[in-house]
C-alpha positions, 0 to 999 in steps of 0.5 A: 076326800069325799067318803060316803056311808055304807048301804045295807046292798053294798055288802057283796062289794065290801066283802069282795074288796075285803077279799081282794085285799087279803089275797093280795097283803098276803094275809097281812089284813082284814079277812071278810069274816072281821068285819061281817063279824062286827057288823053282825056282833059288835054292831048288831041293832045298829045303824051301820051307816053311822059307823062304816064309810066307803071311798070309791072311784066309779064303781070301784071300792078303793078304801073302807072306814069304821069310825066305832062309838067314840068310847073306843077311841080309835078307827080302822082304815083298809085301803086296796092294794094298788093304792098302799103306802103313799099319799092316798092312804095317808090322806085317808089315814087323816081323814080318819083321824080328824073325823074320830077325833071330832065324834070324840069331842062332840060327845065329851070324851075324855080321852086323849089319844087316838089308836089303830090296829095294825099287822106288824107285817103290813109295811105300808101301813106301818109307815104311813102311821109313823110319819103321821106320828104314831107309834106302837102302844103295845102288842095286841095278837097273834096272827095264825094260819094253816094250809088246809091241804095238810092232813086234817085229824079225824073229829074225835068226841067224848060219848054223848057229845055231838057236832051241829050247825046251829038250827035257827032263832030257836035255839037263841038262848043255847046260844046266849048261854055258851057265849056268856059263859066263854066269854064272861059276858052278859048275852041274853036270847034277845041280844043273840037274835040280832046277830042271828038275823043279821044281813052279815050272818050265816047261821049255817056257820056257827057251829056246836057241840051239843052236850048229853044234857042238850047244852051247848058245851062249845061254839065257834063261827067260821067266815068262808072268803071266796077271793082269798080262798081262805076260812077265818074262825072267829069267834071260838069258847067253850062253856065253863062246865066242859073245859079240857074234854078236847071240845074245842079241838074237835069242833075246829077240825070240824070247821076245817073240814067244812072249810075243805069242802066250801074249797078253801086253801087256807084257814086262819085265826087270831088269838090275844097276846097272853092267851096261852090256852087259845095259843096251845089249841091253835098250835096242836091244830097246826095254826102257826103265828106268821105276824102280830097284830100292834096297836099304834096310839097318837097323842091328840092334846 
């Protein structure tokens, strides 16, 4: 079984492939925005061809694999719905497992196991992983969705606050500040410029709440998939100085309205298990849990 390295020109076809997989799995799969987010955020400034692989027959993509930096000790595999649950999927899982384990050994990783994330409602993948010796290690996330045909409330903001799209690279420092505060991370303007310049990122789809002092008080990025007609929120965050003012709720309402305007029918978002603040926010907006994301692990030594 031979996979080839991802190339920049593959992006449109990859996103279409992911949209088909998402639609056919009833949203129990990765949204194209998940992968585009990884490419522009986690892999910003890195060579994607070292981490993403494609399996094709003719000109048709049948699988996308991600082999991340070895410290992550895991991999991701998306298989076309026509090929799920059989020998093809099992063979690709084994291929990814072997390739990732080899990289880990070559780079001196101390890890003794490999992990894979999977939706609990993806019965084909669960069965394949179980047959290959994987077991559930933990519950990772809650997957949520909302039909956009349901009434969307009006945006309500405190006086002096406003919502708009990011304008461009001149706002990298402001974006770095709000991202760092929201996630206790260490973004810099230079790092965020790499996100803004990524081919998979659309700067107009990052929305911000602008505070009276012109700082960015909250942000989100929404991703559109015309194939499944769904929009994904990823990531979502609020500056520590501006929490508990209803800013994130207002921002997500605006995001849903923009999804509707773009022809989307479903809104999606995920939150980590145990994140009660996120769970409460999303529930208040009608985003209901429909599946859990699980981590499956296999001991290699």
